[in-house]
C-alpha positions in Angstrom: -15.5 -0.1 -75.8 -17.1 -2.2 -73.1 -16.7 -1.0 -69.5 -14.9 -3.6 -67.4 -14.8 -4.7 -63.8 -11.5 -5.8 -62.4 -11.8 -8.2 -59.5 -8.6 -8.5 -57.4 -7.8 -11.5 -55.2 -6.5 -11.3 -51.6 -2.8 -11.0 -51.1 -1.2 -14.3 -52.1 2.3 -13.4 -50.9 3.2 -15.2 -47.7 4.4 -13.1 -44.7 4.0 -10.0 -46.9 5.3 -7.6 -44.3 8.1 -9.8 -43.1 7.1 -9.4 -39.5 8.0 -13.0 -38.8 11.0 -15.1 -39.9 11.0 -15.0 -43.7 13.0 -18.2 -44.1 9.8 -20.2 -43.5 8.4 -19.1 -46.8 11.3 -17.6 -48.7 14.9 -18.7 -49.6 17.9 -16.9 -51.0 20.3 -17.3 -53.9 23.5 -15.6 -55.0 26.5 -13.9 -53.5 25.6 -11.6 -50.7 24.5 -11.2 -47.0 20.8 -11.9 -46.6 19.1 -10.8 -43.4 15.8 -10.3 -41.7 16.4 -6.8 -40.3 14.9 -4.1 -38.1 17.2 -1.4 -39.3 14.6 -0.1 -41.9 11.0 -0.9 -42.7 8.4 0.7 -44.9 5.6 -0.4 -42.5 5.8 -2.3 -39.2 9.1 -3.2 -37.6 10.9 -5.5 -40.1 12.0 -6.0 -43.7 14.4 -8.3 -45.6 17.7 -7.1 -46.8 20.5 -7.9 -49.3 24.0 -6.6 -49.0 26.4 -7.6 -51.8 29.8 -6.7 -53.3 29.1 -8.9 -56.3 30.3 -7.7 -59.7 28.1 -6.0 -62.2 26.0 -8.5 -64.2 25.5 -10.8 -61.2 22.5 -10.7 -58.9 21.5 -11.9 -55.5 17.9 -12.5 -54.5 15.2 -13.4 -52.0 12.6 -15.7 -53.5 9.4 -17.3 -52.3 9.6 -21.0 -52.2 8.6 -22.3 -55.6 5.7 -24.5 -54.4 4.3 -22.3 -51.7 2.1 -20.0 -53.8 -0.6 -22.0 -55.7 -1.1 -20.6 -59.2 -4.0 -20.4 -61.6 -3.6 -20.8 -65.3 -4.5 -18.1 -67.8 -4.9 -15.4 -65.2 -3.6 -11.8 -64.9 -1.3 -11.4 -62.0 -0.2 -8.1 -60.4 2.7 -7.8 -58.0 4.1 -4.9 -56.0 6.8 -4.4 -53.4 8.4 -1.5 -51.6 12.2 -1.2 -52.0 14.9 1.0 -50.5 18.5 1.2 -51.9 21.9 2.5 -50.9 24.7 2.7 -53.4 23.2 0.2 -55.8 25.5 0.2 -58.8 22.9 -1.4 -61.1 19.3 -1.8 -59.9 16.8 -3.6 -57.7 14.0 -5.5 -59.5 10.7 -7.3 -58.8 10.0 -10.5 -60.7 7.1 -12.9 -60.9 7.4 -16.2 -62.7 5.3 -19.3 -63.1 5.9 -23.1 -62.8 4.0 -26.3 -63.7 3.1 -29.1 -61.4 6.5 -30.8 -61.9 8.2 -27.4 -61.0 9.4 -26.8 -64.5 9.9 -23.1 -65.2 7.3 -21.6 -67.6 8.3 -18.0 -68.0 8.1 -14.7 -66.1 7.9 -11.0 -66.0 10.3 -8.3 -64.7 9.7 -4.9 -63.4 11.5 -1.8 -64.7 15.1 -1.1 -63.6 14.4 2.3 -61.9 15.6 1.3 -58.4 19.2 2.4 -58.6 21.7 4.4 -56.7 20.4 5.5 -53.3 16.6 5.8 -53.0 14.1 6.0 -50.2 11.2 3.6 -50.0 9.6 3.3 -53.5 6.8 1.0 -54.8 7.9 -1.3 -57.6 5.3 -3.1 -59.7 5.0 -5.7 -62.4 2.1 -7.4 -64.1 1.8 -10.5 -66.3 -0.4 -13.4 -67.5 0.1 -17.0 -66.3 0.6 -19.8 -68.9 -2.0 -22.4 -69.5 -0.3 -25.1 -67.4 0.6 -23.0 -64.4 0.5 -24.7 -61.0 2.6 -22.3 -58.9 3.6 -18.6 -58.9 6.9 -17.3 -57.5 8.0 -13.8 -56.5 11.6 -12.7 -56.5 13.4 -9.6 -55.2 16.7 -9.1 -57.0 19.7 -6.9 -56.4 21.9 -6.6 -59.5 25.5 -5.6 -58.9 26.9 -4.3 -55.6 24.9 -2.3 -53.1 22.3 -2.6 -50.4 18.6 -3.4 -51.0 15.7 -3.6 -48.5 12.4 -5.3 -49.3 9.1 -4.8 -47.5 5.3 -5.0 -48.0 5.0 -7.3 -50.9 1.7 -8.0 -52.6 0.7 -10.6 -55.2 -2.8 -10.8 -56.5 -4.5 -12.3 -59.5 -7.3 -10.4 -61.3 -9.9 -11.1 -63.8 -11.0 -8.3 -66.0 -14.7 -9.0 -66.9 -16.5 -7.0 -69.5 -19.9 -5.7 -68.5 -22.7 -6.8 -70.8 -23.1 -4.1 -73.4 -24.4 -6.0 -76.5 -23.1 -3.8 -79.3 -19.5 -3.3 -78.1 -16.3 -5.3 -78.4 -14.2 -5.7 -75.3 -10.7 -4.1 -75.5 -8.0 -6.7 -74.5 -6.1 -5.9 -71.4 -2.4 -5.4 -72.3 0.1 -7.5 -70.4 3.9 -7.5 -70.3 5.9 -9.6 -72.7 7.4 -12.7 -71.1 11.1 -12.5 -70.7 13.6 -15.1 -71.8 13.6 -18.5 -73.5 11.7 -21.7 -73.3 12.7 -23.7 -70.3 11.2 -27.1 -71.4 13.1 -30.2 -70.3 14.8 -31.9 -71.9 16.3 -28.9 -73.8 20.0 -28.6 -73.3 21.6 -30.5 -76.2 18.5 -32.6 -77.1 14.8 -32.0 -76.9 11.9 -34.5 -76.9 11.4 -34.5 -80.6 15.1 -35.1 -81.3 15.1 -38.0 -78.8 12.1 -39.5 -80.6 13.9 -39.2 -83.9 17.0 -41.0 -82.6 14.8 -43.8 -81.2 13.1 -44.3 -84.6 16.5 -44.4 -86.4 17.8 -47.0 -84.0 14.7 -49.1 -84.1 14.8 -49.1 -87.9 18.5 -50.1 -87.9 19.7 -46.9 -89.5 23.5 -46.3 -89.4 25.5 -44.8 -87.9 22.9 -44.5 -85.1 22.3 -48.2 -84.5 26.0 -49.0 -84.1 26.5 -46.0 -81.8 23.5 -47.0 -79.8 24.6 -50.6 -79.4 28.1 -49.5 -78.3 26.6 -47.0 -75.9 24.1 -49.4 -74.3 26.5 -52.3 -74.1 29.6 -50.5 -72.9 28.9 -47.0 -71.5 25.6 -47.6 -69.7 26.6 -50.7 -67.7 29.7 -48.8 -66.6 27.6 -45.9 -65.5 25.3 -48.1 -63.5 28.3 -49.5 -61.7 29.8 -46.1 -60.9 30.5 -45.7 -57.2 28.9 -42.8 -55.4 31.3 -39.9 -55.6 31.9 -37.0 -53.2 34.6 -34.4 -52.5 34.4 -35.6 -48.9 35.8 -39.0 -49.9 39.6 -39.3 -49.7 42.2 -37.0 -51.0 44.0 -34.3 -49.1 42.2 -31.9 -46.9 41.8 -28.5 -48.7 43.8 -25.5 -47.4 40.5 -24.1 -46.1 40.1 -27.1 -43.7 36.6 -27.7 -45.1 36.4 -31.2 -46.7 33.3 -30.0 -48.6 35.4 -27.6 -50.7 36.6 -28.7 -54.1 40.4 -29.2 -54.1 42.6 -30.3 -56.9 46.3 -29.7 -57.1 47.7 -28.0 -60.2 47.9 -30.6 -63.0 51.0 -29.3 -64.8 54.7 -29.1 -64.2 55.0 -26.9 -67.3 52.7 -26.0 -70.2 51.0 -29.1 -71.5 53.1 -31.5 -69.3 51.2 -33.3 -66.6 52.3 -33.7 -63.0 51.6 -37.4 -62.1 51.9 -36.8 -58.4 49.3 -34.1 -58.1 46.3 -34.9 -55.8 43.4 -35.0 -58.3 40.9 -36.9 -56.2 38.1 -34.4 -56.5 38.7 -33.9 -60.2 38.5 -37.6 -60.9 35.4 -37.7 -58.8 33.9 -34.9 -60.8 34.8 -36.7 -64.1 33.1 -39.9 -62.9 29.9 -38.2 -61.7 29.6 -36.0 -64.8 30.2 -38.9 -67.2 27.9 -41.3 -65.4 25.0 -38.9 -64.9 25.2 -37.9 -68.6 25.2 -41.5 -69.8 22.4 -42.5 -67.4 20.3 -39.6 -68.4 20.6 -40.4 -72.0 19.9 -44.1 -71.4 16.7 -43.1 -69.5 15.7 -40.7 -72.3 16.1 -43.4 -75.0 14.6 -46.4 -73.0 12.4 -45.0 -70.3 13.8 -47.4 -67.8 13.6 -46.0 -64.3 16.8 -47.8 -63.1 18.9 -45.3 -65.1 17.2 -42.2 -63.6 17.3 -43.7 -60.1 21.1 -44.1 -60.3 21.6 -40.7 -61.8 19.6 -39.1 -58.9 21.8 -41.0 -56.4 24.9 -39.6 -57.9 23.5 -36.1 -58.2 22.3 -36.1 -54.6 25.6 -37.3 -53.2 27.6 -34.7 -55.1 25.4 -31.7 -54.6 22.4 -32.3 -52.3 23.1 -34.5 -49.2 24.5 -32.3 -46.4 27.0 -35.0 -45.4 28.6 -35.4 -48.8 27.8 -32.4 -51.0 30.4 -30.2 -52.5 30.3 -26.6 -51.4 28.7 -24.8 -54.4 31.6 -22.6 -55.3 34.7 -22.4 -57.4 37.8 -22.5 -55.2 41.3 -21.2 -55.9 43.7 -23.2 -53.8 47.4 -23.1 -54.9 46.7 -22.1 -58.5 44.3 -25.0 -59.2 42.6 -25.0 -62.6 39.3 -23.2 -63.0 38.5 -25.3 -66.1 38.1 -28.6 -64.2 34.6 -27.9 -62.9 33.1 -26.7 -66.3 34.5 -29.6 -68.3 33.1 -32.2 -65.8 29.9 -30.9 -64.1 28.4 -29.7 -67.4 27.9 -33.4 -68.1 26.0 -33.7 -64.9 23.8 -30.8 -65.9 23.2 -32.5 -69.3 22.1 -35.8 -67.6 19.9 -33.9 -65.0 18.2 -32.1 -67.9 17.4 -35.5 -69.5 15.8 -37.0 -66.4 14.2 -33.7 -65.2 10.6 -35.0 -65.7 11.3 -38.3 -63.9 8.6 -38.7 -61.3 10.9 -40.6 -59.0 13.1 -37.6 -58.4 12.1 -36.1 -55.1 10.9 -32.5 -55.7 12.6 -31.2 -52.6 15.9 -32.7 -53.6 15.5 -31.3 -57.1 15.0 -27.8 -55.7 18.1 -28.1 -53.6 20.0 -29.2 -56.7 18.7 -26.2 -58.7 19.8 -23.9 -55.9 23.2 -25.6 -55.8 23.6 -25.2 -59.5 22.7 -21.5 -59.3 25.1 -20.9 -56.5 28.1 -22.5 -58.1 27.4 -20.7 -61.4 27.2 -17.4 -59.6 30.4 -18.1 -57.6 32.4 -18.2 -60.8 31.6 -14.6 -61.3 31.0 -12.7 -64.6 34.3 -11.0 -65.0 35.8 -10.9 -68.5 39.5 -11.6 -69.1 41.6 -9.1 -71.1 43.4 -11.9 -73.0 40.8 -14.7 -73.0 41.8 -18.3 -73.6 39.8 -21.6 -73.7 39.0 -21.0 -70.0 36.6 -18.2 -71.0 34.8 -20.4 -73.6 34.3 -23.1 -70.9 33.1 -20.5 -68.4 30.5 -19.4 -71.0 29.4 -23.0 -71.5 29.2 -23.6 -67.8 27.0 -20.5 -67.2 24.7 -21.3 -70.1 24.4 -25.0 -69.1 23.7 -24.1 -65.5 21.0 -21.6 -66.7 19.3 -24.6 -68.4 18.9 -26.1 -64.9 18.0 -22.9 -63.0 15.9 -21.3 -65.7 17.9 -18.1 -65.2 17.4 -16.0 -68.4 19.8 -13.3 -67.3 22.6 -15.8 -67.1 21.6 -17.2 -70.5 21.6 -13.7 -72.0 25.0 -13.0 -70.4 26.5 -16.2 -71.8 25.3 -15.7 -75.4 26.4 -12.1 -75.5 29.8 -12.8 -74.1 30.1 -15.7 -76.6 29.7 -13.1 -79.4 32.1 -10.7 -77.7 34.8 -13.3 -77.6 34.8 -14.2 -81.3 36.8 -11.2 -82.6 39.1 -11.2 -79.6 40.1 -14.9 -79.8 39.8 -15.6 -83.5 41.6 -13.9 -86.4 40.4 -13.4 -90.0 41.7 -16.9 -90.9 39.8 -18.7 -88.2 42.8 -19.3 -85.9 42.3 -19.2 -82.2 45.2 -16.7 -81.7 45.4 -16.9 -77.9 46.1 -20.6 -78.0 48.9 -20.5 -80.7 51.6 -19.8 -78.2 50.9 -23.1 -76.3 53.0 -26.2 -76.6 49.8 -28.0 -77.5 48.4 -25.2 -79.8 46.2 -27.4 -82.0 44.7 -29.2 -79.0 43.9 -26.1 -77.1 42.5 -24.3 -80.2 40.1 -27.2 -80.7 39.4 -27.2 -76.9 38.2 -23.6 -77.3 36.1 -24.4 -80.4 34.6 -27.4 -78.6 33.2 -25.2 -75.8 32.0 -22.6 -78.3 30.2 -25.3 -80.3 28.5 -26.7 -77.2 27.2 -23.3 -76.2 25.9 -22.8 -79.7 24.0 -26.0 -79.4 22.4 -24.8 -76.1 21.6 -21.5 -77.9 20.0 -23.4 -80.8 17.6 -25.0 -78.4 16.5 -21.6 -77.3 16.0 -20.1 -80.8 19.3 -18.3 -80.9 21.6 -19.1 -83.9 25.2 -18.8 -82.8 26.3 -21.4 -85.4 25.7 -18.8 -88.2 26.8 -15.8 -86.2 29.6 -13.8 -87.9 31.3 -10.5 -87.2 31.4 -7.9 -89.9 34.6 -9.3 -91.3 33.3 -12.9 -91.3 34.7 -14.4 -88.1 32.5 -17.1 -86.5 32.3 -20.8 -85.8 32.1 -21.8 -89.4 35.4 -20.0 -90.2 37.0 -21.8 -87.3 35.7 -25.2 -88.5 36.9 -24.5 -92.0 40.4 -23.5 -90.9 41.0 -26.4 -88.6 39.4 -29.2 -90.6 42.3 -29.9 -93.0 44.7 -30.3 -90.1 42.5 -32.7 -88.2 41.8 -34.7 -91.3 45.5 -35.1 -92.0 45.4 -33.2 -95.3 47.8 -30.4 -94.1 50.5 -30.1 -91.5 49.9 -28.0 -88.5 52.3 -25.0 -88.6 52.6 -24.4 -84.8 54.0 -26.3 -81.9 52.0 -29.4 -80.9 53.8 -31.8 -78.5 50.9 -34.4 -78.4 49.8 -34.9 -82.0 47.9 -38.0 -81.0 45.2 -36.3 -78.8 42.7 -34.2 -80.6 39.1 -33.0 -80.3 37.5 -34.8 -83.3 34.1 -34.9 -81.7 33.4 -31.2 -82.3 33.2 -32.0 -86.0 30.2 -34.3 -85.6 28.3 -31.2 -84.5 30.0 -29.1 -87.2 28.8 -31.6 -89.8 25.3 -31.6 -88.2 25.3 -27.8 -88.6 26.5 -27.9 -92.3 27.3 -31.0 -94.3 30.6 -29.9 -95.8 32.9 -32.7 -97.1 35.8 -31.3 -95.2 33.9 -31.8 -91.9 33.0 -35.4 -92.9 36.7 -36.0 -93.7 37.5 -35.2 -90.0 34.8 -37.6 -88.8 36.1 -40.3 -91.2 39.6 -39.8 -89.9 38.4 -40.3 -86.3 36.1 -43.2 -87.2 32.5 -43.4 -86.0 31.0 -43.6 -83.5 32.6 -40.4 -82.3 32.6 -39.6 -78.6 33.0 -36.3 -76.9 34.7 -37.4 -73.7 34.0 -34.5 -71.4 30.4 -33.4 -71.5 28.3 -34.5 -74.5 29.3 -38.2 -74.7 28.2 -40.2 -77.8 27.7 -37.4 -80.3 27.4 -39.7 -83.3 24.3 -41.2 -81.6 22.8 -37.9 -80.6 23.9 -35.5 -83.4 25.0 -37.3 -86.5 23.7 -36.3 -89.9 
């Protein structure tokens, strides 16, 4: 074994002792109270602090600004910090992660989870190797679950382990931690770059059904998206009960189950529909054509809704007068899809993009990670919202939570036939059954792009997406009569079966598509699914 020499760099962490205002170099994310405090310090007079009553599974964090620490590719990094805890139900954690020149997340490393309960100042460390295209390094100090966490004396350094020249020996590799999480390449939510290239080739060669779907999309949907007015929750509608016009407010949509109230104030909901639909269509148009005008318009809509201080929506779910939690997931997931498709557009201001990422993380966290005892379609859309927001934020913990909860919901919501049992009591039982399956399928599509196969996931007794597809297909195709109450038999979720057919080319799935008639359109989040996912 060759002897080695390890050469550490100086401390790369800005304001490492937090003796001056940390908000110059660091920012915060999550639900909690974030302070620069003198009530405890490992050294000097000051530290940073997080106090949170967040539920288990959620986390709050201080983070170095993403572009403030220059990174070097293919280097070993070492980070340490001193932490103190009081009544921490889960744990405190140190994280280092890496970003490319366009601020795309490349992966990261997490410390162990030993900082739990009540502990005096303790050093926490983590090591890892930077990817080949690293331009920036970021350090994070996370509090998982409720409790109090102090942070002080952070150190980040890079090292090179250089073997000394002993001719007959072979250097021993220096072990590093295993990167956590999934690829965070953009685009990568429902489509990746290779899939987009394949669509373009099919359209260019006139292949059907892609050419017809493309023409309809570019001639009808895209011009409408370009003409979409700037949307904001601050424009019109009633003032929310909070008195803050930046809060999302939407009156309850129903007079009874499945029966709409035509007099409800839905201004913010209609605005969310418009911005989600337009940003998605503009993002897809940019991905397929490369024309900047589509990305420019998408950025304008994103900034008005979530970035500009005068017009942005407060990044949180609100609960005024029983308003529906499902409205935000079924609309803004489309905005995330479009943002993912334009992510690498050079005309998107980096500072605005970072504000948007923070906004997405905040609104996702605000929904909480509680689990309903009798889950309905709301829970499926919550899972989709968390996983789609994690595409934007690069938050692997949220992605893990979403995929795990998706699996937990299958045996609770689905019986051995494939029926969505918690929807069968509804007056629109078939519609809401398909509404649940739609969200489950979209989450499976996000998982597929991260190497996780939820399409083929089955419980021990065979429950899973395929069973749900198989059970519902004959009713949608008109081959059997639905045996439960359905007061609106003219409004169904056919588009899900374009993805089902993409997953497995069963004739029963194609029967549903034929009944609907191509090109099929998923009206909430995914848009022209025949164009993007047909087989």
